[in-house]
N, C-alpha and C positions, 0 to 999 in steps of 0.2 A: 325699896328698889333704886337701883342704881342709875341717874342718867347722865350721858357725856356730850360734852359738847364737843365737837371734830374741830381739828383747822381745816382751813377748805386748802385744798393743793389744785383743784384747776386752773389751767389759765386762760384766758389772763386772769391776775389773781380778783381775788373777791373780800371786800374789807367789811361785808355783813356778817352778822350772828344771829344763832335763832333765837338767842336770848341773852339780853346784856347784863352787867355785873349786880345791878340793883333787882331785875327781876328773880336770876339765880338766888340772892338773897332772901325775895320775897316767899318764892316757891319754900325753902329750906325753912322760914319762921312759920309757915301758914301749911302746910301738908305735911302728914306725920310718916314716918320711916322710907321718907325723900333724900336721897343724898346726891349732889352734883360734881359733877368732875368737869373739868375744864384742859383741852389739852395743849400743850404749849403751842402758840405761834406768834411770831413778827410781824403780822401782815393786819391781824385786826384791829376793825376801826375804837375800838375796846382792849386798852393793852393788858397782858396777864395780869399786872399788877395791878390794875383795877378790879380784876376780879379777886387776888388773894386780899386787896383791903377790904373787901365785902363778906372775907373768913370762908371765900371758896377756894376750893383745893386744885390747885395747877399742877401738872403732871405731864408725863409724855405718852406712857402708856397709859392707855385705858380701855383696855381689852379684858377688863372685869367689869365693864358698864354692861345693864343689861339693855338698855335704850341707848341708841344713840344718834344724836341729831346735828344734821350740817343745814347749810345751805342749797348749793350747787354740788354736783354728781361726784362720788367718790372714785377712786382710779382705783382699777380690779384689783390691783397690787394690794392696795391698801385696805381690802375688805377683811373683814373678822369674819370667820364662820358663826353660824348659829345666833346672828343678833338680829335685834330689832332695829332697823334705821328708818329714820326720817329724812327725805332732803327730795326736792326735784329731781326728780332721774330724768326726768324727758326721753320717755319710751312710751307714754301713752298713745301716742299720733304714730306712735311706728315710728319713731325717727331712727334712719339707717345707723347711725352714728353711735349709738347706744344700742345694738342689739346683743355686744359681747357681752355687755356691763350686765343685761338683765339675764342673761346664760350663765355670766360668773355668779352670780347672787340665789339662784335656780339651783347650780351644782354646789355652792356653800351652805345651803337650807337657810337661807337670809330669808326672815320676815319684813320684805320692802314696802311700807307706807309713802305714801304720795302726797306730797303738799297738795298739787294741784287735783287730788282729787277728793280733797277729805271737804265732803259736802252735807249739811243740814236735811230734815227732812222734807223740806221744799226741794231738794236737788240743786241747790245755789252752793257756788264755793263759798268756802268758811275761809280761807287761809289765802295770801299771797302777797306780792308787793306792789300790788295794782295802783292803789292809793298815789304810793309816793312814784311811780313812774308817771304818773299823772300830773302829779304837781313839777316833778324837774322837766317833765317835755315840755310844759306849758308853762314856765318860767324861761326856758329854752327858746320858745316860739319870740315871746319879748326879746330877748337877747340876739335872736338873729336876725327881729325886723327892726333892731339898731342898728345891727350892724350893715343891712341891705339899706334902711335909708337914709345913715349917716345923721341920724338925728340924737342919738343919744349911743351911752357904754355903760353895758352891765358886768357885772363881775361874774366869772363862771360858776356855776351853781358848784361843781369840785372843790372850787375854791373858799366858798362858805363855811365856816364851821358848823352853822343850826343852821337849820326853817327860817329861826329868827330873823337870822342876818341874812336869808334870800328874802323874808318881804319886807326887810329893810330899804335892800335894792330894788325892791321895783318903784319906790320912789322915786329912782330917777327916771322911770317911763316918761317919753314926751309921744304923746299923742295929739291928734286933734280931731279926724271924723273916721277913724279907719271903723270896716267892719271885720267883724271874725265870726269863723265859722266854726262851731265845737260838735264835733258827733259821737253820741255814744251817751248811756243812761247805767251804766253799771260803776265799779271801783275806780277803772281809770278815769274816765270822764268826771266824778265826783271829786277826783282828786283834782282834775282839771279848774273847776269851777273853784275851789277853795283860792286858787291864784287867780282868776279872774275878778272874783268877789277882792280880793286883796288890794288887788290893784284897782280898785274902783271901777270896773268898768260894768256899763247897764247891759243887762239883758232885754232882748226886745222880742216881740212874737214876730215868727218866719213870716206872717203879713208883712207884718210893717219893715222887715228887714229887706226884704226885696220891695218893698213901695215906696218907701220913705225916706228923705235923705236929712242926714242929724248935723249936728253940729259939735257931737262927743264921740266920743270911740265907744261902737256896744258889742254885743255878741249875740248869737241866737244858736242855740242849742238844738240839734237834731235828731231825733228816733231813727231808726231803723225803716218805720213807713212814711218818712217825711221826703224822702231820698228813693224812694223804691214805688213804682208802680206797675201795673198790668200789661202785658203788649196788647191786651186786644181791645181797651180801655175801659173795662167792667171795675165794679168797686173793690180795690184793695183791701184786703184783711192781713193781720199778721201771722196769724194762724195758717192761714192757705197759703204764706209767703214760704214762711219755716217750713212746711211740706213739699212746696212747688215753685223753690226758689227760679227755677229755669221758665217760671211762665211771666218771669219779672224783668223789667228794666229799670237803670238806672235815671232819674230825674235831677241828679244835682246840680247839672250845669245851672239849672234854671237861679243859683245860689252863686254860681261862680263867677258871674257877670259884675254881681257886688261885693265881691269879698276880696279882702287884702290879704287876711291870713285866716289857714286852716289846718285846726286842730284835731288830729283823726285819732281819737280815744273809742272807737267801736270797737266790737267784735264782729270778725267777718268770717262768714260762715261757708263751708266749702260748698261751691254751686251759686253761688249768690252773683249778683252782676255787680262788677267792677265799679265803683263811685266815677271814674273819670278815666280815658283812655287815654295814648299817645294823641289819637287823632282828636281828642276832645281838647285834648292842652294846646293844641293848636289853634285853635276857635278864638275868634275875635270876644269872645263871650267868656274867655276865661281871663279873669283877671288878676286871680292868684299871686302873690309875688314871694310869701312865705307858708310853704307848707313842712308842718311839724308834725313826722306822721311815729305817733309813740306806740301805733299796733305795729310799725316796721315789718307789713309782711314784702318779700322782694319780688318786684315783678307782680305785683298784683294790684288789689283794687285800687291802691293810688300810685296813678301812671310813673309818676315823678321820682317814686321810692325803687333806684334801681340797684342800691347797694346799700348796706347798715352803714354808718358813720362810728366816730368813736366819740368818748369823752372828751381825749385829748384834742382831736379832730372833730368837734359835732356838725360843721355844715359842710356842705357840697352843692355845685349849681346843676340844673338839671333844664338843658336848654331842648325846649318843646320841638324846635325844627329839626336839630341834628338828632334826635332823642339819644343825646347823649350827653357826659359830663362835660360842664365850663365851669367858668368863673362865676357864682353867685352874685357878686356885685353887680354886672351886666344889666344892664336893662332887656329887658325880655324872655330875662334866665330867672329861674325859680328858684330860692333860697330854699335849699332841702334840709333839716333836722330830723335824723333819722337813727338817733343812738339806739342801741337794741337793748342796752344795761341802766337803763337809769335811773333805778334806785342807788345803784350805786354811788352817785355823785354824793347823797346825804348818805351815807349808811348807817351813820348815829341814829336818825330819826325812821330811817326804814324799819332798822333793826328792832327800834323798840315799839317802834307799831307795830309790829311782825309779831313778836316776842305776847304783847299785851292780848292780842286776839288767841296767841295758842295756849295760854293762861286761862284764857278765859273759854272759848270754846273746846280745846281739844284735850287740854292736859287731865279735866276731870273725867274725862271717857276712858282715857290713859289708867288713871288711878284707880278707878271704880267701878261703877256703872254704867256702859256704854247702850242704852236702850233700844238707840237708834241706829246702832253698828255704823256708827261715823269712823270708824278704826279700820273695822272688818270693810265696810265698804270700800277703802282707800286703800286697802292689801291689793297690791299686785301679783305676790309670788308668797309664797308660804309654804313650810316641808317638803320642800324640795321641786316645787312645782307651781305653775300661775292656778292662782283663786280662779274661781266659778266667773269672777265678775270680769275678768279681764282675760278669758279664754279666746276673744276675738283677737291676741295679740299670737296666738298658736303657727300662722302660719309666717309671721314676722319672728319670731323665734326661730324657727326652724329655716329663715332664709329664703322663704319664697313670696 
């Protein structure tokens, strides 16, 4: 099997790769009858020379490869007919802007395997950049709080060489008795937890978070049912919530009165209650000064997230009174960090992490027996049509 690593062509440029030079060498040495080729690129976090040093052939034309690996969407003009592609297609949620891309892949008889759809037998995702979204997003929350409070300064994550330098920067944080909320229990929130632990922030229970005064900075990690309750006052249950979110309302405001920083690392399901609304943010019980919205759902569950921010300009202010953007440094204005491509700030580390899981969980299925049909279940289109798993995209594909 010939595996090709694509150059990233989507703008803004993405420096991440699916496999690092060391990982390519590992595959060549440990998997029989596998060749790897890398398409020339001047923007990768690992240069062409690094791949060449590892004995990986770098060339511009990789059209003779059987399988092509990328990160972001491949431009329609660059698609090669009759190939097997792996990348984040951003089509499985019926994203309007990529409908033509999906149609083009079907027209070219391409087998499209979406990383986002690769799931184990327990139906949990196997692959993604969520961990590093959590790591960078939480680091950025401290960077933002330092600027907002005027107490300290941190180096921007994208200017750090690697994760190790990020951890060293955390030593510059100066906190007293701030309280931090972290939402989520998945890969993103676990990445956030790594930074909170590296910064030596103490975790406390949600009961103590609300009721006690501390002499040090603390955080509380909340799961879905910690901030959603039944509207009728009857006992709450997560399975009931997942099936009937319309019967629930948010109870998140009971935490905001006691919070300085909110790190949003949760998954928001369609139809679920918003954590806090624009009216909630006007309340005297809303004390949050910094929101790090890693999930970055615009005009959604986190009312202060009114637009995405960028790696170069990661912070903007949300004025609850005017419900509009303002200078984040002002009193009463919430400093919002809502970068929507956070893993790109530490592309080498994020890529290494991604490639490790790909080699462990996906590559054996690609090269050998896929008893759990992991790749088959993640294949959006094949043989010139949608697969049965993704038949629900038919109306989307036809423009309805």
